[in-house]
Biopython code that builds the backbone (N, CA, C, O; Angstrom):
import numpy as np
from Bio.PDB.StructureBuilder import StructureBuilder

atoms = [
    (1, "MET", "N", (49.451, 124.508, 92.268)),
    (1, "MET", "CA", (49.966, 123.269, 92.822)),
    (1, "MET", "C", (48.951, 122.132, 92.488)),
    (1, "MET", "O", (47.735, 122.294, 92.585)),
    (2, "LYS", "N", (49.509, 121.033, 92.108)),
    (2, "LYS", "CA", (48.697, 119.840, 91.815)),
    (2, "LYS", "C", (48.219, 119.152, 93.072)),
    (2, "LYS", "O", (48.959, 119.055, 94.052)),
    (3, "SER", "N", (47.004, 118.679, 93.053)),
    (3, "SER", "CA", (46.450, 117.982, 94.238)),
    (3, "SER", "C", (46.881, 116.545, 94.233)),
    (3, "SER", "O", (47.283, 115.991, 93.210)),
    (4, "GLU", "N", (46.785, 115.945, 95.420)),
    (4, "GLU", "CA", (47.148, 114.541, 95.536)),
    (4, "GLU", "C", (45.897, 113.710, 95.117)),
    (4, "GLU", "O", (44.756, 114.115, 95.340)),
    (5, "PRO", "N", (46.158, 112.571, 94.520)),
    (5, "PRO", "CA", (44.982, 111.698, 94.109)),
    (5, "PRO", "C", (44.446, 110.959, 95.303)),
    (5, "PRO", "O", (45.138, 110.767, 96.302)),
    (6, "SER", "N", (43.214, 110.548, 95.188)),
    (6, "SER", "CA", (42.610, 109.646, 96.135)),
    (6, "SER", "C", (42.129, 108.453, 95.402)),
    (6, "SER", "O", (41.864, 108.552, 94.204)),
    (7, "TYR", "N", (41.994, 107.319, 96.044)),
    (7, "TYR", "CA", (41.579, 106.143, 95.285)),
    (7, "TYR", "C", (40.051, 106.082, 95.227)),
    (7, "TYR", "O", (39.378, 106.423, 96.201)),
    (8, "ARG", "N", (39.509, 105.654, 94.101)),
    (8, "ARG", "CA", (38.087, 105.500, 93.925)),
    (8, "ARG", "C", (37.650, 104.151, 94.394)),
    (8, "ARG", "O", (36.616, 104.040, 95.053)),
    (9, "GLU", "N", (38.385, 103.125, 94.086)),
    (9, "GLU", "CA", (38.068, 101.788, 94.515)),
    (9, "GLU", "C", (39.294, 100.892, 94.425)),
    (9, "GLU", "O", (40.257, 101.216, 93.730)),
    (10, "CYS", "N", (39.258, 99.774, 95.124)),
    (10, "CYS", "CA", (40.395, 98.831, 95.039)),
    (10, "CYS", "C", (39.877, 97.432, 95.228)),
    (10, "CYS", "O", (38.786, 97.201, 95.750)),
    (11, "SER", "N", (40.697, 96.508, 94.786)),
    (11, "SER", "CA", (40.363, 95.091, 94.912)),
    (11, "SER", "C", (41.612, 94.371, 95.335)),
    (11, "SER", "O", (42.685, 94.620, 94.786)),
    (12, "THR", "N", (41.499, 93.476, 96.303)),
    (12, "THR", "CA", (42.643, 92.717, 96.832)),
    (12, "THR", "C", (42.407, 91.236, 96.506)),
    (12, "THR", "O", (41.272, 90.777, 96.381)),
    (13, "TYR", "N", (43.484, 90.537, 96.377)),
    (13, "TYR", "CA", (43.417, 89.096, 96.218)),
    (13, "TYR", "C", (44.706, 88.441, 96.637)),
    (13, "TYR", "O", (45.759, 89.074, 96.707)),
    (14, "TRP", "N", (44.601, 87.142, 96.919)),
    (14, "TRP", "CA", (45.726, 86.292, 97.306)),
    (14, "TRP", "C", (46.242, 85.527, 96.123)),
    (14, "TRP", "O", (45.455, 84.941, 95.379)),
    (15, "MET", "N", (47.498, 85.512, 95.931)),
    (15, "MET", "CA", (48.135, 84.749, 94.846)),
    (15, "MET", "C", (48.916, 83.585, 95.411)),
    (15, "MET", "O", (50.116, 83.696, 95.663)),
    (16, "PRO", "N", (48.230, 82.454, 95.612)),
    (16, "PRO", "CA", (48.842, 81.302, 96.314)),
    (16, "PRO", "C", (50.159, 80.804, 95.660)),
    (16, "PRO", "O", (51.041, 80.321, 96.371)),
    (17, "TRP", "N", (50.298, 80.910, 94.364)),
    (17, "TRP", "CA", (51.473, 80.388, 93.680)),
    (17, "TRP", "C", (52.667, 81.236, 94.016)),
    (17, "TRP", "O", (53.786, 80.740, 93.880)),
    (18, "TRP", "N", (52.524, 82.534, 94.465)),
    (18, "TRP", "CA", (53.635, 83.361, 94.837)),
    (18, "TRP", "C", (53.616, 83.622, 96.336)),
    (18, "TRP", "O", (54.509, 84.301, 96.843)),
    (19, "LEU", "N", (52.641, 83.113, 97.053)),
    (19, "LEU", "CA", (52.467, 83.363, 98.471)),
    (19, "LEU", "C", (52.514, 84.854, 98.740)),
    (19, "LEU", "O", (53.237, 85.334, 99.614)),
    (20, "ALA", "N", (51.731, 85.561, 97.970)),
    (20, "ALA", "CA", (51.733, 87.053, 98.040)),
    (20, "ALA", "C", (50.347, 87.597, 97.885)),
    (20, "ALA", "O", (49.512, 87.043, 97.170)),
    (21, "GLY", "N", (50.107, 88.719, 98.582)),
    (21, "GLY", "CA", (48.854, 89.469, 98.357)),
    (21, "GLY", "C", (49.077, 90.458, 97.292)),
    (21, "GLY", "O", (50.205, 90.904, 97.084)),
    (22, "ALA", "N", (48.023, 90.829, 96.590)),
    (22, "ALA", "CA", (48.086, 91.845, 95.526)),
    (22, "ALA", "C", (46.907, 92.731, 95.691)),
    (22, "ALA", "O", (45.877, 92.333, 96.235)),
    (23, "VAL", "N", (47.062, 93.989, 95.200)),
    (23, "VAL", "CA", (45.972, 94.902, 95.202)),
    (23, "VAL", "C", (45.971, 95.667, 93.894)),
    (23, "VAL", "O", (47.027, 95.994, 93.353)),
    (24, "VAL", "N", (44.782, 95.949, 93.389)),
    (24, "VAL", "CA", (44.584, 96.732, 92.216)),
    (24, "VAL", "C", (43.821, 97.953, 92.615)),
    (24, "VAL", "O", (42.765, 97.838, 93.238)),
    (25, "ILE", "N", (44.315, 99.131, 92.280)),
    (25, "ILE", "CA", (43.731, 100.403, 92.770)),
    (25, "ILE", "C", (43.304, 101.210, 91.518)),
    (25, "ILE", "O", (44.051, 101.307, 90.544)),
    (26, "ALA", "N", (42.113, 101.771, 91.573)),
    (26, "ALA", "CA", (41.701, 102.755, 90.553)),
    (26, "ALA", "C", (41.663, 104.098, 91.248)),
    (26, "ALA", "O", (40.941, 104.289, 92.226)),
    (27, "LEU", "N", (42.478, 105.058, 90.710)),
    (27, "LEU", "CA", (42.568, 106.386, 91.316)),
    (27, "LEU", "C", (41.434, 107.278, 90.762)),
    (27, "LEU", "O", (40.967, 107.095, 89.638)),
    (28, "ASP", "N", (41.024, 108.225, 91.576)),
    (28, "ASP", "CA", (40.082, 109.274, 91.100)),
    (28, "ASP", "C", (40.704, 110.128, 90.045)),
    (28, "ASP", "O", (41.892, 110.438, 90.131)),
    (29, "GLY", "N", (39.938, 110.529, 89.032)),
    (29, "GLY", "CA", (40.412, 111.436, 88.030)),
    (29, "GLY", "C", (41.477, 110.813, 87.132)),
    (29, "GLY", "O", (41.510, 109.594, 86.964)),
    (30, "SER", "N", (42.307, 111.602, 86.583)),
    (30, "SER", "CA", (43.420, 111.160, 85.719)),
    (30, "SER", "C", (44.716, 111.754, 86.226)),
    (30, "SER", "O", (45.228, 112.700, 85.629)),
    (31, "PRO", "N", (45.250, 111.238, 87.289)),
    (31, "PRO", "CA", (46.524, 111.843, 87.808)),
    (31, "PRO", "C", (47.670, 111.612, 86.844)),
    (31, "PRO", "O", (47.748, 110.582, 86.175)),
    (32, "ASP", "N", (48.556, 112.594, 86.788)),
    (32, "ASP", "CA", (49.724, 112.390, 85.953)),
    (32, "ASP", "C", (50.725, 111.485, 86.683)),
    (32, "ASP", "O", (50.531, 111.137, 87.848)),
    (33, "GLY", "N", (51.786, 111.116, 85.982)),
    (33, "GLY", "CA", (52.744, 110.150, 86.565)),
    (33, "GLY", "C", (53.427, 110.658, 87.829)),
    (33, "GLY", "O", (53.739, 109.855, 88.709)),
    (34, "GLU", "N", (53.671, 111.958, 87.950)),
    (34, "GLU", "CA", (54.310, 112.478, 89.150)),
    (34, "GLU", "C", (53.386, 112.355, 90.383)),
    (34, "GLU", "O", (53.840, 111.966, 91.460)),
    (35, "ILE", "N", (52.121, 112.681, 90.224)),
    (35, "ILE", "CA", (51.169, 112.566, 91.329)),
    (35, "ILE", "C", (50.974, 111.106, 91.710)),
    (35, "ILE", "O", (50.966, 110.763, 92.892)),
    (36, "GLU", "N", (50.815, 110.245, 90.704)),
    (36, "GLU", "CA", (50.646, 108.793, 91.011)),
    (36, "GLU", "C", (51.893, 108.300, 91.720)),
    (36, "GLU", "O", (51.781, 107.530, 92.674)),
    (37, "GLY", "N", (53.089, 108.718, 91.287)),
    (37, "GLY", "CA", (54.315, 108.299, 91.931)),
    (37, "GLY", "C", (54.367, 108.655, 93.368)),
    (37, "GLY", "O", (54.759, 107.834, 94.197)),
    (38, "ARG", "N", (53.972, 109.898, 93.705)),
    (38, "ARG", "CA", (53.943, 110.331, 95.145)),
    (38, "ARG", "C", (52.953, 109.535, 95.939)),
    (38, "ARG", "O", (53.215, 109.195, 97.093)),
    (39, "PHE", "N", (51.827, 109.231, 95.357)),
    (39, "PHE", "CA", (50.785, 108.456, 96.000)),
    (39, "PHE", "C", (51.359, 107.033, 96.355)),
    (39, "PHE", "O", (51.224, 106.550, 97.479)),
    (40, "ILE", "N", (51.987, 106.414, 95.357)),
    (40, "ILE", "CA", (52.499, 105.097, 95.587)),
    (40, "ILE", "C", (53.638, 105.062, 96.601)),
    (40, "ILE", "O", (53.689, 104.181, 97.460)),
    (41, "LYS", "N", (54.557, 106.032, 96.494)),
    (41, "LYS", "CA", (55.682, 106.097, 97.418)),
    (41, "LYS", "C", (55.213, 106.328, 98.861)),
    (41, "LYS", "O", (55.835, 105.818, 99.793)),
    (42, "GLY", "N", (54.183, 107.049, 99.048)),
    (42, "GLY", "CA", (53.670, 107.308, 100.404)),
    (42, "GLY", "C", (52.730, 106.253, 100.949)),
    (42, "GLY", "O", (52.381, 106.272, 102.129)),
    (43, "LEU", "N", (52.316, 105.325, 100.084)),
    (43, "LEU", "CA", (51.361, 104.304, 100.509)),
    (43, "LEU", "C", (51.882, 103.391, 101.597)),
    (43, "LEU", "O", (51.176, 103.082, 102.558)),
    (44, "TYR", "N", (53.112, 102.966, 101.441)),
    (44, "TYR", "CA", (53.724, 102.067, 102.483)),
    (44, "TYR", "C", (53.609, 102.688, 103.823)),
    (44, "TYR", "O", (53.129, 102.056, 104.764)),
    (45, "ARG", "N", (54.052, 103.962, 103.945)),
    (45, "ARG", "CA", (54.034, 104.699, 105.227)),
    (45, "ARG", "C", (52.621, 104.804, 105.729)),
    (45, "ARG", "O", (52.387, 104.622, 106.924)),
    (46, "ILE", "N", (51.665, 105.091, 104.868)),
    (46, "ILE", "CA", (50.284, 105.245, 105.327)),
    (46, "ILE", "C", (49.724, 103.940, 105.834)),
    (46, "ILE", "O", (49.083, 103.908, 106.884)),
    (47, "LEU", "N", (49.955, 102.857, 105.106)),
    (47, "LEU", "CA", (49.460, 101.544, 105.529)),
    (47, "LEU", "C", (50.037, 101.111, 106.914)),
    (47, "LEU", "O", (49.335, 100.592, 107.781)),
    (48, "ARG", "N", (51.372, 101.365, 107.054)),
    (48, "ARG", "CA", (52.012, 101.036, 108.349)),
    (48, "ARG", "C", (51.435, 101.900, 109.487)),
    (48, "ARG", "O", (51.189, 101.412, 110.590)),
    (49, "ARG", "N", (51.228, 103.184, 109.194)),
    (49, "ARG", "CA", (50.711, 104.116, 110.224)),
    (49, "ARG", "C", (49.263, 103.685, 110.658)),
    (49, "ARG", "O", (48.871, 103.879, 111.809)),
    (50, "LYS", "N", (48.509, 103.112, 109.726)),
    (50, "LYS", "CA", (47.171, 102.616, 110.001)),
    (50, "LYS", "C", (47.211, 101.338, 110.813)),
    (50, "LYS", "O", (46.164, 100.896, 111.287)),
    (51, "GLY", "N", (48.363, 100.725, 110.995)),
    (51, "GLY", "CA", (48.500, 99.537, 111.841)),
    (51, "GLY", "C", (48.630, 98.253, 111.062)),
    (51, "GLY", "O", (48.599, 97.179, 111.663)),
    (52, "LEU", "N", (48.774, 98.310, 109.753)),
    (52, "LEU", "CA", (48.949, 97.059, 108.956)),
    (52, "LEU", "C", (50.385, 96.488, 109.194)),
    (52, "LEU", "O", (51.373, 97.168, 108.917)),
    (53, "PRO", "N", (50.483, 95.263, 109.698)),
    (53, "PRO", "CA", (51.830, 94.726, 109.898)),
    (53, "PRO", "C", (52.529, 94.383, 108.588)),
    (53, "PRO", "O", (51.881, 94.196, 107.558)),
    (54, "ASP", "N", (53.856, 94.304, 108.636)),
    (54, "ASP", "CA", (54.669, 94.040, 107.443)),
    (54, "ASP", "C", (54.181, 92.846, 106.683)),
    (54, "ASP", "O", (54.066, 92.896, 105.458)),
    (55, "TYR", "N", (53.882, 91.739, 107.397)),
    (55, "TYR", "CA", (53.484, 90.499, 106.686)),
    (55, "TYR", "C", (52.140, 90.637, 105.982)),
    (55, "TYR", "O", (51.836, 89.824, 105.109)),
    (56, "ALA", "N", (51.344, 91.604, 106.316)),
    (56, "ALA", "CA", (50.016, 91.749, 105.690)),
    (56, "ALA", "C", (50.011, 92.777, 104.538)),
    (56, "ALA", "O", (48.991, 92.975, 103.877)),
    (57, "LEU", "N", (51.158, 93.420, 104.314)),
    (57, "LEU", "CA", (51.239, 94.399, 103.203)),
    (57, "LEU", "C", (51.133, 93.676, 101.877)),
    (57, "LEU", "O", (51.729, 92.612, 101.708)),
    (58, "PRO", "N", (50.387, 94.229, 100.931)),
    (58, "PRO", "CA", (50.404, 93.600, 99.604)),
    (58, "PRO", "C", (51.774, 93.720, 98.994)),
    (58, "PRO", "O", (52.388, 94.786, 99.048)),
    (59, "LYS", "N", (52.282, 92.604, 98.394)),
    (59, "LYS", "CA", (53.594, 92.596, 97.789)),
    (59, "LYS", "C", (53.522, 93.185, 96.354)),
    (59, "LYS", "O", (54.495, 93.759, 95.865)),
    (60, "LEU", "N", (52.364, 93.033, 95.700)),
    (60, "LEU", "CA", (52.201, 93.496, 94.364)),
    (60, "LEU", "C", (51.022, 94.525, 94.294)),
    (60, "LEU", "O", (49.990, 94.373, 94.948)),
    (61, "MET", "N", (51.243, 95.555, 93.476)),
    (61, "MET", "CA", (50.229, 96.583, 93.381)),
    (61, "MET", "C", (50.133, 97.004, 91.927)),
    (61, "MET", "O", (51.148, 97.166, 91.250)),
    (62, "ALA", "N", (48.903, 97.180, 91.448)),
    (62, "ALA", "CA", (48.683, 97.677, 90.120)),
    (62, "ALA", "C", (47.739, 98.895, 90.206)),
    (62, "ALA", "O", (46.793, 98.917, 90.994)),
    (63, "VAL", "N", (48.028, 99.895, 89.374)),
    (63, "VAL", "CA", (47.127, 101.067, 89.339)),
    (63, "VAL", "C", (46.535, 101.046, 87.939)),
    (63, "VAL", "O", (47.225, 100.895, 86.931)),
    (64, "THR", "N", (45.201, 101.207, 87.937)),
    (64, "THR", "CA", (44.491, 101.239, 86.635)),
    (64, "THR", "C", (43.476, 102.332, 86.645)),
    (64, "THR", "O", (43.214, 102.920, 87.694)),
    (65, "ASN", "N", (42.894, 102.625, 85.509)),
    (65, "ASN", "CA", (41.924, 103.662, 85.430)),
    (65, "ASN", "C", (40.537, 103.255, 85.925)),
    (65, "ASN", "O", (39.767, 104.086, 86.406)),
    (66, "GLU", "N", (40.228, 101.940, 85.798)),
    (66, "GLU", "CA", (38.913, 101.484, 86.183)),
    (66, "GLU", "C", (38.941, 99.980, 86.497)),
    (66, "GLU", "O", (39.594, 99.193, 85.812)),
    (67, "LEU", "N", (38.219, 99.617, 87.543)),
    (67, "LEU", "CA", (38.073, 98.161, 87.891)),
    (67, "LEU", "C", (36.873, 97.580, 87.203)),
    (67, "LEU", "O", (35.850, 98.251, 87.074)),
    (68, "ALA", "N", (36.968, 96.391, 86.772)),
    (68, "ALA", "CA", (35.814, 95.742, 86.094)),
    (68, "ALA", "C", (34.867, 95.206, 87.145)),
    (68, "ALA", "O", (35.305, 94.630, 88.141)),
    (69, "ALA", "N", (33.565, 95.391, 86.933)),
    (69, "ALA", "CA", (32.577, 94.819, 87.811)),
    (69, "ALA", "C", (31.779, 93.730, 87.068)),
    (69, "ALA", "O", (31.624, 93.773, 85.847)),
    (70, "VAL", "N", (31.287, 92.770, 87.835)),
    (70, "VAL", "CA", (30.569, 91.656, 87.195)),
    (70, "VAL", "C", (29.182, 91.546, 87.839)),
    (70, "VAL", "O", (29.032, 91.724, 89.048)),
    (71, "GLY", "N", (28.221, 91.265, 87.054)),
    (71, "GLY", "CA", (26.850, 90.943, 87.560)),
    (71, "GLY", "C", (26.182, 92.080, 88.302)),
    (71, "GLY", "O", (26.652, 93.218, 88.287)),
    (72, "ASP", "N", (25.132, 91.768, 88.921)),
    (72, "ASP", "CA", (24.328, 92.750, 89.654)),
    (72, "ASP", "C", (24.914, 93.135, 91.072)),
    (72, "ASP", "O", (24.478, 94.097, 91.705)),
    (73, "THR", "N", (25.920, 92.329, 91.522)),
    (73, "THR", "CA", (26.490, 92.576, 92.835)),
    (73, "THR", "C", (27.547, 93.640, 92.767)),
    (73, "THR", "O", (27.885, 94.207, 93.806)),
    (74, "PHE", "N", (28.081, 93.943, 91.633)),
    (74, "PHE", "CA", (29.146, 94.958, 91.425)),
    (74, "PHE", "C", (30.440, 94.556, 92.132)),
    (74, "PHE", "O", (31.268, 95.404, 92.463)),
    (75, "LYS", "N", (30.605, 93.234, 92.361)),
    (75, "LYS", "CA", (31.858, 92.737, 92.903)),
    (75, "LYS", "C", (32.912, 92.829, 91.801)),
    (75, "LYS", "O", (32.614, 92.650, 90.620)),
    (76, "HIS", "N", (34.127, 93.107, 92.203)),
    (76, "HIS", "CA", (35.204, 93.262, 91.231)),
    (76, "HIS", "C", (35.563, 91.913, 90.647)),
    (76, "HIS", "O", (35.537, 90.896, 91.340)),
    (77, "ALA", "N", (35.894, 91.911, 89.382)),
    (77, "ALA", "CA", (36.291, 90.697, 88.676)),
    (77, "ALA", "C", (37.749, 90.355, 88.992)),
    (77, "ALA", "O", (38.638, 90.664, 88.199)),
    (78, "ASN", "N", (37.998, 89.739, 90.109)),
    (78, "ASN", "CA", (39.357, 89.390, 90.490)),
    (78, "ASN", "C", (40.028, 88.450, 89.496)),
    (78, "ASN", "O", (41.247, 88.492, 89.332)),
    (79, "GLN", "N", (39.251, 87.609, 88.836)),
    (79, "GLN", "CA", (39.870, 86.692, 87.898)),
    (79, "GLN", "C", (40.672, 87.413, 86.782)),
    (79, "GLN", "O", (41.720, 86.937, 86.345)),
    (80, "SER", "N", (40.146, 88.564, 86.343)),
    (80, "SER", "CA", (40.857, 89.306, 85.276)),
    (80, "SER", "C", (42.158, 89.872, 85.829)),
    (80, "SER", "O", (43.122, 89.990, 85.073)),
    (81, "PHE", "N", (42.233, 90.219, 87.073)),
    (81, "PHE", "CA", (43.446, 90.774, 87.647)),
    (81, "PHE", "C", (44.446, 89.680, 87.991)),
    (81, "PHE", "O", (45.650, 89.932, 88.019)),
    (82, "LYS", "N", (43.977, 88.502, 88.245)),
    (82, "LYS", "CA", (44.886, 87.359, 88.476)),
    (82, "LYS", "C", (45.664, 87.069, 87.205)),
    (82, "LYS", "O", (46.738, 86.469, 87.259)),
    (83, "GLY", "N", (45.149, 87.478, 86.092)),
    (83, "GLY", "CA", (45.810, 87.220, 84.805)),
    (83, "GLY", "C", (46.887, 88.228, 84.453)),
    (83, "GLY", "O", (47.533, 88.104, 83.413)),
    (84, "ILE", "N", (47.095, 89.241, 85.319)),
    (84, "ILE", "CA", (48.130, 90.217, 85.029)),
    (84, "ILE", "C", (49.507, 89.547, 85.039)),
    (84, "ILE", "O", (49.829, 88.738, 85.909)),
    (85, "ASP", "N", (50.293, 89.915, 84.048)),
    (85, "ASP", "CA", (51.686, 89.402, 83.985)),
    (85, "ASP", "C", (52.548, 90.378, 84.810)),
    (85, "ASP", "O", (52.778, 91.521, 84.416)),
    (86, "TRP", "N", (53.015, 89.881, 85.970)),
    (86, "TRP", "CA", (53.686, 90.732, 86.920)),
    (86, "TRP", "C", (55.184, 90.886, 86.646)),
    (86, "TRP", "O", (55.867, 91.598, 87.382)),
    (87, "SER", "N", (55.684, 90.263, 85.651)),
    (87, "SER", "CA", (57.096, 90.405, 85.305)),
    (87, "SER", "C", (57.419, 91.821, 84.912)),
    (87, "SER", "O", (56.575, 92.508, 84.337)),
    (88, "ALA", "N", (58.625, 92.278, 85.208)),
    (88, "ALA", "CA", (59.008, 93.660, 84.923)),
    (88, "ALA", "C", (58.937, 94.001, 83.466)),
    (88, "ALA", "O", (58.620, 95.137, 83.113)),
    (89, "ALA", "N", (59.224, 93.047, 82.604)),
    (89, "ALA", "CA", (59.272, 93.325, 81.153)),
    (89, "ALA", "C", (57.837, 93.425, 80.502)),
    (89, "ALA", "O", (57.657, 94.003, 79.430)),
    (90, "ALA", "N", (56.860, 92.839, 81.203)),
    (90, "ALA", "CA", (55.522, 92.784, 80.614)),
    (90, "ALA", "C", (54.837, 94.152, 80.602)),
    (90, "ALA", "O", (55.049, 94.984, 81.485)),
    (91, "SER", "N", (54.039, 94.351, 79.610)),
    (91, "SER", "CA", (53.329, 95.624, 79.430)),
    (91, "SER", "C", (51.818, 95.335, 79.369)),
    (91, "SER", "O", (51.350, 94.771, 78.381)),
    (92, "ASP", "N", (51.069, 95.699, 80.372)),
    (92, "ASP", "CA", (49.599, 95.523, 80.342)),
    (92, "ASP", "C", (49.014, 96.864, 80.105)),
    (92, "ASP", "O", (49.215, 97.800, 80.879)),
    (93, "LYS", "N", (48.279, 96.960, 79.017)),
    (93, "LYS", "CA", (47.678, 98.257, 78.571)),
    (93, "LYS", "C", (46.858, 98.934, 79.664)),
    (93, "LYS", "O", (45.890, 98.353, 80.154)),
    (94, "GLY", "N", (47.236, 100.175, 80.060)),
    (94, "GLY", "CA", (46.464, 100.928, 81.013)),
    (94, "GLY", "C", (46.714, 100.551, 82.443)),
    (94, "GLY", "O", (46.083, 101.119, 83.334)),
    (95, "THR", "N", (47.627, 99.596, 82.718)),
    (95, "THR", "CA", (47.890, 99.153, 84.079)),
    (95, "THR", "C", (49.367, 99.400, 84.406)),
    (95, "THR", "O", (50.252, 98.930, 83.691)),
    (96, "ARG", "N", (49.624, 100.138, 85.487)),
    (96, "ARG", "CA", (50.950, 100.403, 85.967)),
    (96, "ARG", "C", (51.210, 99.479, 87.142)),
    (96, "ARG", "O", (50.357, 99.376, 88.023)),
    (97, "LYS", "N", (52.324, 98.818, 87.194)),
    (97, "LYS", "CA", (52.630, 97.807, 88.212)),
    (97, "LYS", "C", (53.710, 98.265, 89.153)),
    (97, "LYS", "O", (54.667, 98.921, 88.742)),
    (98, "TYR", "N", (53.561, 97.920, 90.429)),
    (98, "TYR", "CA", (54.542, 98.228, 91.459)),
    (98, "TYR", "C", (54.793, 97.021, 92.313)),
    (98, "TYR", "O", (53.907, 96.187, 92.496)),
    (99, "TRP", "N", (55.990, 96.918, 92.839)),
    (99, "TRP", "CA", (56.399, 95.771, 93.716)),
    (99, "TRP", "C", (56.865, 96.375, 95.068)),
    (99, "TRP", "O", (57.472, 97.445, 95.108)),
    (100, "LEU", "N", (56.572, 95.681, 96.129)),
    (100, "LEU", "CA", (57.013, 96.149, 97.445)),
    (100, "LEU", "C", (58.521, 95.901, 97.601)),
    (100, "LEU", "O", (59.006, 94.791, 97.378)),
    (101, "ASP", "N", (59.249, 96.954, 97.987)),
    (101, "ASP", "CA", (60.650, 96.904, 98.302)),
    (101, "ASP", "C", (60.750, 96.946, 99.846)),
    (101, "ASP", "O", (60.731, 98.017, 100.452)),
    (102, "SER", "N", (60.856, 95.773, 100.448)),
    (102, "SER", "CA", (60.796, 95.719, 101.933)),
    (102, "SER", "C", (61.988, 96.453, 102.586)),
    (102, "SER", "O", (61.839, 97.021, 103.668)),
    (103, "GLU", "N", (63.122, 96.443, 101.960)),
    (103, "GLU", "CA", (64.297, 97.124, 102.525)),
    (103, "GLU", "C", (64.165, 98.612, 102.414)),
    (103, "GLU", "O", (64.506, 99.317, 103.363)),
    (104, "ALA", "N", (63.688, 99.131, 101.307)),
    (104, "ALA", "CA", (63.537, 100.578, 101.113)),
    (104, "ALA", "C", (62.236, 101.079, 101.770)),
    (104, "ALA", "O", (62.063, 102.282, 101.969)),
    (105, "LYS", "N", (61.327, 100.151, 102.103)),
    (105, "LYS", "CA", (60.041, 100.464, 102.695)),
    (105, "LYS", "C", (59.200, 101.396, 101.815)),
    (105, "LYS", "O", (58.708, 102.439, 102.245)),
    (106, "THR", "N", (59.065, 100.958, 100.556)),
    (106, "THR", "CA", (58.331, 101.683, 99.565)),
    (106, "THR", "C", (57.900, 100.728, 98.464)),
    (106, "THR", "O", (58.378, 99.597, 98.386)),
    (107, "TYR", "N", (56.986, 101.197, 97.609)),
    (107, "TYR", "CA", (56.608, 100.435, 96.417)),
    (107, "TYR", "C", (57.373, 100.940, 95.241)),
    (107, "TYR", "O", (57.206, 100.433, 94.132)),
]
sb = StructureBuilder()
sb.init_structure("model")
sb.init_model(0)
sb.init_chain("A")
sb.init_seg("    ")
for serial, (resi, resn, name, xyz) in enumerate(atoms, 1):
    if name == "N":
        sb.init_residue(resn, " ", resi, " ")
    sb.init_atom(name, np.array(xyz, "f"), 0.0, 1.0, " ", f" {name:<3s}", serial, name[0])
structure = sb.get_structure()
């Protein structure tokens, strides 16, 4: 049986032009698409169970293999993630994108 992934690190940011929060997550290891899919589908339920209100849920989510760090502080380079093209047709190499479906209560 395959194990569930855990996240290694994540970075959040506010996108004022869409009035939406976004998160970029780097998962541990190299999960296959099925495991990543289960992780993403269960994330809404987990965030709500932890007490995050609907209005605070990130509307956009990207999963990548590694987050970029800058300088000696090891802060994530949010500027590079603000450049992600969130349209459904866009393809960003190595980045899988998900959108919050409020009615279905899933990503």
